[in-house]
LUMBA-688801 format. One record per residue: x, y, z of N, C-alpha, C in turn; residue in one letter. Coordinates in Angstrom, 3 decimals. Layout:
// LUMBA-688801
[[X, Y, Z], [X, Y, Z], [X, Y, Z], 'A']
...
***
This chain:
// LUMBA-688801
[[45.500, 113.119, -3.349], [46.361, 113.437, -4.672], [47.553, 112.998, -4.604], 'X']
[[48.045, 113.442, -3.256], [49.625, 112.701, -3.052], [49.934, 111.434, -3.060], 'X']
[[48.857, 110.576, -2.712], [48.915, 109.772, -2.374], [48.940, 108.717, -3.685], 'X']
[[47.890, 109.311, -4.858], [47.985, 108.927, -5.902], [48.801, 109.069, -6.763], 'X']
[[49.456, 110.044, -6.630], [51.095, 110.657, -7.301], [51.841, 109.600, -7.050], 'X']
[[52.043, 109.658, -5.465], [53.230, 108.724, -4.983], [53.049, 107.337, -5.980], 'X']
[[52.151, 106.684, -5.949], [52.198, 105.618, -6.386], [52.111, 105.223, -7.800], 'X']
[[52.258, 106.276, -8.259], [51.970, 106.178, -9.592], [53.762, 106.359, -9.977], 'X']
[[54.298, 107.513, -9.231], [55.450, 107.672, -9.254], [56.517, 106.504, -9.122], 'X']
[[56.131, 105.618, -8.015], [56.829, 104.096, -7.370], [56.842, 103.386, -8.506], 'X']
[[55.664, 103.485, -9.517], [55.587, 102.060, -10.312], [55.648, 103.077, -11.919], 'X']
[[56.437, 103.900, -12.108], [56.013, 104.650, -13.458], [57.730, 105.583, -13.568], 'X']
[[58.228, 105.658, -12.687], [59.413, 106.335, -12.692], [60.471, 106.182, -13.669], 'X']
[[60.706, 105.085, -14.064], [61.701, 104.544, -15.208], [60.817, 105.234, -16.523], 'X']
[[60.059, 104.819, -16.652], [59.554, 105.180, -18.297], [58.674, 107.117, -18.094], 'X']
[[58.131, 107.179, -17.022], [57.992, 108.757, -16.745], [58.540, 109.641, -15.952], 'X']
[[59.195, 110.629, -16.846], [60.125, 111.601, -16.695], [59.663, 112.947, -16.383], 'X']
[[58.433, 113.474, -16.865], [57.715, 114.560, -16.965], [56.246, 115.116, -15.933], 'X']
[[56.365, 115.737, -15.006], [55.024, 116.139, -14.337], [54.221, 116.019, -15.112], 'X']
[[53.466, 116.816, -16.472], [52.796, 116.353, -17.282], [52.549, 115.113, -17.597], 'X']
[[53.412, 114.346, -17.507], [52.860, 112.795, -17.694], [51.924, 111.813, -16.798], 'X']
[[52.179, 112.722, -15.558], [51.877, 112.017, -14.445], [50.451, 112.662, -14.171], 'X']
[[50.500, 114.057, -14.546], [49.016, 114.742, -14.278], [48.258, 114.344, -15.513], 'X']
[[48.477, 113.625, -16.369], [47.525, 113.239, -17.790], [47.064, 112.205, -17.473], 'X']
[[48.000, 111.398, -16.578], [47.422, 109.868, -15.777], [46.331, 110.385, -14.725], 'X']
[[46.645, 111.222, -14.090], [45.227, 111.613, -12.989], [44.351, 112.429, -13.344], 'X']
[[44.749, 112.567, -14.862], [43.258, 113.531, -15.680], [43.181, 114.621, -14.780], 'X']
[[44.264, 115.507, -14.477], [44.502, 117.130, -14.195], [45.614, 117.895, -14.959], 'X']
[[45.611, 118.956, -14.425], [46.979, 119.860, -14.997], [48.120, 119.490, -14.758], 'X']
[[48.613, 120.335, -15.124], [50.062, 120.057, -14.659], [50.039, 120.967, -13.894], 'X']
[[49.900, 121.968, -14.086], [49.964, 123.064, -12.499], [49.130, 122.984, -11.469], 'X']
[[48.038, 122.532, -11.660], [47.116, 121.622, -10.714], [47.954, 120.553, -9.756], 'X']
[[48.224, 119.864, -10.234], [49.169, 118.773, -10.171], [50.284, 119.242, -8.999], 'X']
[[50.969, 120.058, -9.684], [52.063, 120.965, -9.098], [51.741, 121.342, -7.754], 'X']
[[50.408, 122.450, -7.715], [50.175, 123.213, -6.380], [49.797, 122.096, -5.346], 'X']
[[48.954, 120.771, -5.524], [48.802, 120.181, -4.580], [49.861, 119.713, -4.092], 'X']
[[50.638, 119.458, -4.897], [51.679, 117.876, -4.631], [52.984, 119.006, -3.518], 'X']
[[52.992, 120.181, -3.774], [53.793, 121.461, -3.447], [52.924, 121.862, -1.922], 'X']
[[51.705, 122.306, -2.206], [51.140, 121.851, -1.166], [51.292, 121.448, 0.231], 'X']
[[51.500, 120.164, 0.005], [51.216, 118.834, 1.061], [52.379, 118.366, 0.978], 'X']
[[53.745, 118.902, 0.345], [54.979, 117.618, 0.618], [55.706, 119.072, 0.961], 'X']
[[55.553, 120.534, 0.334], [56.729, 121.354, 0.003], [57.851, 121.482, -0.788], 'X']
[[57.639, 120.363, -1.706], [58.816, 120.012, -2.591], [57.718, 120.171, -4.710], 'X']
[[58.059, 120.517, -5.409], [57.819, 120.596, -6.769], [57.674, 118.948, -7.210], 'X']
[[56.595, 118.765, -8.397], [56.713, 117.342, -8.825], [57.730, 116.880, -9.376], 'X']
[[58.637, 117.773, -10.190], [59.848, 117.484, -11.172], [60.868, 117.591, -9.815], 'X']
[[61.079, 117.870, -9.063], [62.029, 117.602, -7.651], [61.720, 116.414, -6.974], 'X']
[[60.257, 115.649, -6.502], [59.858, 114.085, -5.986], [60.897, 113.375, -7.524], 'X']
[[60.380, 113.189, -8.543], [60.598, 112.686, -9.595], [61.996, 112.369, -9.783], 'X']
[[62.798, 113.606, -9.425], [64.231, 113.633, -9.733], [64.534, 112.843, -8.672], 'X']
[[64.203, 112.867, -7.287], [64.867, 112.145, -5.816], [64.428, 110.586, -5.969], 'X']
[[63.377, 110.617, -6.657], [63.074, 109.409, -6.809], [64.023, 108.324, -7.655], 'X']
[[64.484, 108.805, -8.888], [65.428, 108.263, -9.602], [66.544, 108.621, -8.839], 'X']
[[67.004, 109.467, -8.283], [68.449, 109.181, -8.027], [68.362, 108.320, -6.588], 'X']
[[67.550, 108.277, -5.843], [67.489, 106.952, -4.795], [67.192, 105.828, -5.491], 'X']
[[66.811, 105.696, -6.640], [67.638, 104.186, -7.488], [68.709, 104.161, -7.818], 'X']
[[69.134, 105.252, -8.344], [70.374, 105.160, -9.108], [71.596, 104.697, -7.615], 'X']
[[71.393, 105.647, -6.526], [72.154, 105.158, -5.510], [71.930, 103.963, -5.225], 'X']
[[71.053, 103.174, -4.809], [71.111, 101.975, -4.598], [71.739, 100.587, -5.224], 'X']
[[71.244, 101.555, -6.756], [71.956, 100.372, -7.675], [73.476, 100.581, -7.797], 'X']
[[73.767, 101.641, -7.460], [75.699, 102.094, -7.350], [76.099, 101.654, -5.870], 'X']
[[75.510, 101.405, -5.010], [75.509, 100.526, -3.491], [75.590, 99.205, -4.090], 'X']
[[74.635, 98.594, -4.437], [74.497, 96.959, -4.101], [74.970, 96.085, -5.303], 'X']
[[75.208, 97.182, -6.633], [75.261, 95.887, -7.949], [76.813, 97.015, -8.269], 'X']
[[77.517, 95.594, -9.289], [79.059, 96.340, -9.878], [78.592, 97.419, -11.349], 'X']
[[77.239, 97.396, -11.593], [76.973, 97.816, -13.212], [77.680, 98.763, -13.000], 'X']
[[78.068, 100.050, -14.022], [78.870, 100.902, -14.551], [77.543, 101.960, -14.294], 'X']
[[78.131, 103.308, -14.493], [76.906, 104.392, -14.546], [76.245, 104.120, -15.241], 'X']
[[76.838, 103.975, -16.566], [76.239, 103.855, -17.884], [74.876, 102.703, -17.762], 'X']
[[75.462, 101.793, -17.295], [74.352, 100.847, -17.682], [73.030, 100.933, -16.429], 'X']
[[73.262, 101.769, -15.551], [72.103, 101.644, -14.357], [71.429, 103.425, -15.301], 'X']
[[72.211, 104.343, -15.794], [71.827, 105.394, -16.133], [70.413, 104.571, -16.811], 'X']
[[70.822, 103.387, -18.231], [70.183, 103.003, -19.155], [68.893, 102.013, -18.518], 'X']
[[69.293, 101.102, -17.377], [67.971, 100.608, -16.768], [67.420, 101.809, -16.093], 'X']
[[67.044, 102.724, -15.937], [66.641, 103.880, -15.263], [65.789, 104.760, -16.597], 'X']
[[66.398, 104.328, -17.653], [65.326, 105.209, -18.738], [66.247, 106.092, -19.351], 'X']
[[67.021, 106.021, -19.082], [68.077, 107.270, -19.611], [69.089, 106.900, -20.445], 'X']
[[68.619, 107.226, -22.026], [69.510, 106.780, -23.381], [70.508, 107.702, -23.255], 'X']
[[70.744, 108.426, -22.635], [71.490, 109.817, -22.858], [72.305, 109.820, -21.757], 'X']
[[73.396, 108.882, -21.797], [74.257, 109.110, -20.369], [74.726, 110.503, -19.931], 'X']
[[75.172, 111.071, -20.727], [76.051, 112.108, -20.073], [74.909, 112.913, -18.995], 'X']
[[73.854, 113.025, -19.733], [72.545, 113.896, -19.345], [72.640, 113.069, -17.766], 'X']
[[72.408, 111.635, -17.543], [72.215, 111.160, -16.310], [73.073, 111.249, -15.466], 'X']
[[74.492, 111.290, -15.979], [75.649, 111.818, -14.901], [75.471, 113.195, -14.183], 'X']
[[75.176, 114.272, -15.419], [74.600, 115.627, -14.904], [73.621, 115.723, -13.684], 'X']
[[72.681, 114.877, -13.949], [71.373, 115.236, -13.280], [71.815, 114.726, -11.987], 'X']
[[72.887, 113.380, -11.668], [72.955, 112.887, -10.345], [74.201, 113.575, -9.645], 'X']
[[74.865, 114.349, -10.642], [75.603, 114.948, -9.809], [75.137, 116.809, -9.346], 'X']
[[73.743, 117.441, -10.155], [73.567, 118.120, -9.984], [72.437, 118.134, -8.678], 'X']
[[71.715, 117.061, -8.445], [71.135, 116.402, -7.528], [71.935, 116.475, -6.347], 'X']
[[72.711, 115.558, -6.239], [73.282, 115.005, -5.084], [74.798, 115.615, -4.255], 'X']
[[75.170, 116.724, -5.614], [76.535, 117.577, -5.207], [77.996, 116.791, -5.473], 'X']
[[78.133, 115.444, -6.266], [78.641, 114.706, -6.620], [78.464, 113.738, -7.459], 'X']
[[79.658, 113.324, -8.288], [79.306, 112.184, -8.802], [79.362, 111.100, -8.978], 'X']
[[78.222, 110.327, -9.862], [77.868, 108.535, -9.577], [79.498, 108.537, -8.684], 'X']
[[80.195, 108.185, -9.691], [81.549, 107.477, -9.595], [81.847, 107.854, -7.910], 'X']
[[81.841, 109.234, -7.780], [82.278, 109.559, -6.452], [81.449, 109.296, -5.537], 'X']
[[80.122, 108.988, -5.694], [79.299, 108.065, -4.613], [79.504, 106.711, -4.185], 'X']
[[79.841, 106.435, -5.794], [80.022, 104.681, -5.187], [81.413, 104.585, -4.900], 'X']
[[82.762, 105.395, -4.727], [83.694, 105.052, -4.055], [83.728, 105.165, -2.605], 'X']
[[82.867, 106.596, -2.430], [82.518, 107.143, -1.063], [82.546, 105.972, -0.407], 'X']
[[80.906, 105.165, -1.010], [80.509, 104.164, -0.339], [80.910, 102.653, -0.471], 'X']
[[81.943, 102.098, -0.944], [82.383, 101.096, -0.682], [84.189, 101.047, -0.201], 'X']
[[84.454, 102.030, 0.439], [85.289, 102.115, 1.317], [85.350, 101.272, 2.476], 'X']
***
């Protein structure tokens, strides 16, 4: 189950942001998916989705000169302020701070 979820996540993290969307693709219930993933990884499905998105955001912040707004849009977020809050919540710093710290 974990392998199938991770493959789907890798392929769809830009379009699919909710655990229920992955559960539907796997033809299982959301609670069952969460139980399986949490049992094998120790993390919730939501956490793993967020981590994958933030990993890509960090990669784009580091390797491109795209604005945070452009990166948010590229990662499937039309609500740029929401993306900024998510980035800060997950990493503990703003996207701009991350870029500045890693470009010195």
